[in-house]
C-alpha positions in Angstrom: -8.7 6.5 -17.6 -5.7 7.5 -19.3 -5.0 7.3 -23.1 -3.4 3.6 -23.8 -1.2 5.1 -26.5 1.1 6.1 -23.8 1.5 2.4 -22.5 2.9 -0.5 -24.6 2.8 -4.3 -23.2 5.5 -6.6 -24.4 4.7 -10.2 -24.3 6.4 -13.7 -25.3 9.7 -11.7 -25.4 12.9 -12.5 -23.4 15.2 -10.5 -24.9 13.8 -6.7 -24.2 14.9 -5.1 -27.4 14.5 -8.3 -29.8 11.3 -7.0 -31.9 11.4 -10.4 -33.8 10.4 -11.9 -30.5 7.3 -12.1 -29.1 4.7 -8.8 -29.5 4.4 -5.4 -28.3 0.9 -4.6 -28.1 -0.5 -1.0 -27.6 -3.4 -0.4 -24.9 -6.5 0.6 -25.7 -6.9 2.5 -21.9 -5.0 2.3 -18.8 -7.4 2.8 -15.9 -5.4 3.6 -12.5 -6.6 2.8 -9.2 -9.2 5.8 -8.2 -7.1 6.7 -5.5 -3.7 6.7 -7.3 -1.9 10.1 -7.3 1.9 8.8 -8.2 4.6 7.6 -5.9 2.7 9.1 -3.0 0.9 7.6 0.0 -2.9 8.2 0.0 -4.4 7.8 3.8 -1.7 5.8 4.6 -1.7 3.3 1.5 0.1 3.3 -2.1 -2.5 2.4 -4.4 0.0 2.4 -7.4 -2.2 -0.3 -9.3 -3.9 -0.2 -12.9 -6.1 -2.0 -15.2 -4.7 -2.2 -18.6 -7.1 -3.0 -21.7 -5.3 -4.1 -24.5 -6.3 -3.5 -28.1 -5.8 -7.3 -29.3 -5.8 -10.4 -27.5 -2.6 -12.2 -26.2 -1.9 -15.6 -27.7 0.2 -16.5 -24.9 -1.0 -18.6 -21.6 -2.1 -16.2 -19.1 -2.1 -16.5 -15.1 -5.0 -15.6 -12.9 -4.4 -13.4 -9.9 -4.7 -15.2 -6.6 -7.7 -14.4 -4.9 -8.8 -14.1 -1.1 -9.3 -17.9 -0.7 -5.6 -18.5 -1.9 -3.8 -16.4 1.1 -1.7 -19.4 1.7 0.0 -18.5 -1.5 1.4 -15.2 -0.3 1.5 -16.2 3.5 4.9 -16.2 5.5 7.8 -18.4 4.4 5.9 -19.4 0.9 8.3 -19.0 -1.9 7.3 -17.0 -5.3 9.1 -16.2 -8.5 9.7 -12.5 -9.6 10.2 -11.6 -13.2 11.1 -8.4 -14.3 13.6 -6.5 -16.7 15.1 -4.5 -13.8 18.7 -3.9 -13.3 21.1 -7.1 -12.1 22.6 -5.0 -9.9 22.2 -1.9 -8.1 22.2 1.9 -9.9 23.2 -0.6 -13.4 21.0 -0.1 -16.6 17.8 -2.2 -17.0 18.5 -5.8 -18.1 18.4 -6.8 -22.0 17.2 -10.3 -20.7 14.0 -10.9 -18.9 15.1 -12.2 -15.3 13.5 -14.2 -12.8 14.5 -14.7 -8.9 12.9 -17.2 -6.4 11.8 -15.2 -3.2 10.6 -16.2 0.0 7.8 -14.4 1.2 7.9 -12.7 4.6 5.4 -12.6 7.4 3.5 -9.3 7.8 5.6 -9.1 11.3 8.9 -9.4 9.4 7.7 -7.3 6.7 6.7 -4.4 9.4 10.2 -4.7 10.8 11.8 -4.4 7.3 9.8 -1.5 6.3 9.3 0.6 9.5 9.4 4.2 9.3 10.2 7.1 11.7 7.7 8.7 14.0 7.7 12.3 14.8 5.6 12.4 18.1 5.3 15.8 20.3 3.6 14.9 23.2 0.8 12.3 22.7 0.1 13.2 19.1 2.2 11.5 16.6 2.5 14.1 13.4 4.4 11.8 11.0 4.5 8.0 10.7 6.9 7.2 7.5 6.1 3.6 7.8 5.5 2.2 4.4 3.8 -1.3 5.9 0.2 -2.0 5.2 -0.5 -5.5 5.5 -4.0 -5.1 4.1 -2.7 -4.5 0.6 1.1 -5.3 0.9 3.6 -8.1 0.8 7.2 -8.4 1.1 9.9 -10.9 -0.1 13.3 -11.5 -0.9 16.6 -11.0 0.9 20.4 -10.1 0.2 20.7 -13.3 -2.0 17.7 -12.9 -4.0 15.4 -10.0 -4.8 14.1 -7.5 -7.3 16.3 -4.5 -8.5 15.3 -1.0 -9.8 13.0 -1.3 -12.6 11.7 -4.7 -11.3 9.9 -4.0 -8.0 6.2 -3.9 -8.1 6.3 -6.4 -11.3 5.1 -9.7 -11.6 5.4 -12.2 -8.4 4.2 -15.8 -9.3 3.7 -18.6 -6.8 2.5 -22.1 -7.6 -1.0 -23.5 -6.7 -1.1 -27.4 -7.5 1.1 -27.1 -10.7 -0.7 -23.8 -11.9 0.8 -20.2 -11.3 -0.9 -17.7 -9.7 -0.1 -14.0 -9.8 0.1 -12.6 -6.1 
């Protein structure tokens, strides 16, 4: 676990720097995935997820994370909404306004093709496989018309289930 004082969660805010809107809550502690070592692959996976415990309750509606029985929410060709303060164009500054974009979620085969890496093979032994796709732990979405940009990827992605939002 890491000290929470390094992390603040912004809730109820549409304009990132407008401190009169919503609230900024200090984290009590941050518990990263046990295998997390930064933006590096660990045994072929990217365990870049953490549990953040806040110092106070958030007085806003929350969304549950989709469970295994709700797989249809993130199966290929369903639609989800990404939300974040990432840049609104390549190499731009972070957005001042919270953005959202509807994205199509791709099938596992489509994601494997999109994120395929290169292999270095000598004889029958593959020495390096730089593929970044792991269907057990990942999904991919978006296209040239709508997707997240730098600073928002890996952020909130919501799908609808019976009019209730679920984080996927």
